[in-house]
C-alpha positions in Angstrom: 36.4 -2.8 -15.5 38.3 -5.2 -13.5 36.5 -4.6 -10.6 33.6 -5.7 -13.1 36.2 -8.4 -13.6 36.5 -9.2 -9.5 33.1 -9.8 -8.8 33.5 -13.1 -7.2 30.3 -15.5 -5.9 30.3 -13.2 -2.0 30.1 -10.1 -4.5 26.6 -11.1 -5.8 25.5 -11.6 -2.3 26.9 -8.0 -1.0 25.1 -6.6 -3.7 22.2 -8.8 -3.4 22.3 -7.4 0.3 22.2 -4.1 -0.7 20.2 -3.8 -3.4 17.4 -5.2 -1.1 18.2 -3.3 1.2 18.5 0.3 -0.9 14.0 -1.0 -1.4 13.9 -0.1 2.0 15.4 3.4 2.1 14.1 3.7 -2.1 10.3 2.0 -1.9 9.2 1.3 -5.1 9.4 -2.0 -5.2 11.9 -2.0 -8.1 15.4 -3.0 -6.4 14.1 -5.9 -4.7 14.1 -7.9 -8.3 17.7 -6.6 -8.8 18.2 -7.4 -5.4 16.9 -11.3 -6.0 18.1 -11.1 -9.5 22.5 -10.4 -7.7 21.3 -13.1 -5.4 20.0 -16.2 -8.2 23.8 -15.1 -9.7 25.6 -16.1 -6.2 24.0 -19.4 -5.4 24.1 -20.2 -9.8 27.9 -19.4 -9.2 28.8 -21.5 -5.6 27.3 -24.3 -8.5 29.0 -23.2 -11.8 32.1 -21.0 -12.5 30.8 -17.5 -14.3 33.2 -15.4 -16.7 32.1 -12.3 -15.5 30.5 -11.1 -19.3 28.6 -14.6 -18.2 27.5 -13.2 -14.8 26.2 -9.7 -16.3 24.3 -10.9 -18.8 23.0 -13.3 -16.1 21.8 -10.6 -13.4 19.8 -8.7 -16.4 17.7 -11.2 -17.5 17.4 -12.5 -14.5 16.1 -8.7 -13.2 13.8 -8.5 -16.2 12.6 -11.8 -15.8 12.2 -11.6 -11.5 11.1 -8.0 -12.1 8.7 -8.6 -14.9 6.9 -11.8 -12.7 6.5 -8.8 -9.3 4.5 -6.9 -11.8 2.5 -9.7 -12.7 1.9 -10.3 -8.2 1.7 -7.1 -8.3 -1.5 -6.8 -11.0 -3.0 -9.3 -8.8 -2.6 -7.7 -5.5 -4.2 -4.9 -7.3 -7.3 -6.8 -8.5 -8.1 -8.4 -4.7 -7.9 -4.3 -3.7 -11.2 -3.6 -5.7 -12.6 -6.6 -4.2 -12.4 -4.5 -0.7 -12.4 -0.7 -2.0 -12.3 0.3 1.5 -10.4 -1.2 3.6 -7.7 1.0 5.2 -10.6 4.1 4.1 -13.0 3.4 6.1 -14.3 6.0 6.8 -15.0 6.5 2.9 -17.3 3.4 3.5 -19.4 6.1 5.5 -20.5 8.4 3.0 -23.9 7.8 1.8 -25.3 6.0 4.7 -27.8 7.1 7.3 -27.7 7.1 11.6 -29.5 8.4 14.5 -28.1 10.9 16.5 -27.5 9.9 20.3 -26.0 12.9 21.4 -27.2 16.3 19.8 -24.7 18.4 17.2 -23.9 21.7 19.0 -22.2 24.5 17.7 -21.5 22.6 14.3 -19.9 19.7 16.1 -20.8 16.4 17.2 -20.0 12.2 17.0 -21.9 9.3 15.9 -20.5 5.8 17.2 -20.8 3.6 14.5 -19.9 -0.1 15.9 -17.2 0.0 18.1 -15.9 3.2 16.8 -16.9 7.0 17.4 -16.6 9.3 15.0 -16.2 12.8 15.5 -18.9 14.6 12.7 -19.1 18.6 11.8 -23.0 19.8 10.2 -25.4 21.9 11.5 -26.6 21.8 14.7 -29.1 18.8 15.2 -31.4 17.0 18.5 -30.8 13.7 19.7 -32.3 11.2 17.6 -31.8 13.6 14.2 -31.2 11.1 11.3 -28.0 12.1 10.2 -25.9 10.9 6.2 -22.6 11.3 5.5 -21.9 13.7 2.9 -17.7 13.7 2.5 -15.0 13.4 4.9 -12.8 16.1 5.5 -9.4 14.8 7.4 -10.9 12.8 10.0 -14.1 14.6 10.4 -17.3 13.0 8.7 -19.5 15.9 6.9 -23.1 15.2 7.9 -26.7 16.5 7.0 -29.8 16.1 8.1 -31.9 13.9 6.2 -35.4 15.0 6.5 -38.2 12.9 6.7 -40.5 13.6 4.3 -44.3 12.7 4.8 
């Protein structure tokens, strides 16, 4: 208990640095809020002398407030991700789309160019000029099937 009572202004800044540093090794966006709370107590302690029970109470209260604010911003960020659902999953955005083969699919493997990217594809053998549709993503490959033209 005496160690707790001896936390001074700089102790709060050291605790803040440790907690924020732990966020790098233990990601989950929680330690950062406690680190910010410790830094805030340190800043407040620069201007107002705080007893250790009051400083701990302030640290706990600010930790809850900062975590709540962080959760609010995280929800907002999740909502913006829904506006661009394929931002980090470009291959998934290709599922269901059709393309014309520039090169044939030989022995079940081939390539297609979509924009500025060349994708590896797997599917039944088909000649150049055939229409194919992407049916699913398999790791770094696109599984395709030939589109049968109805006449």
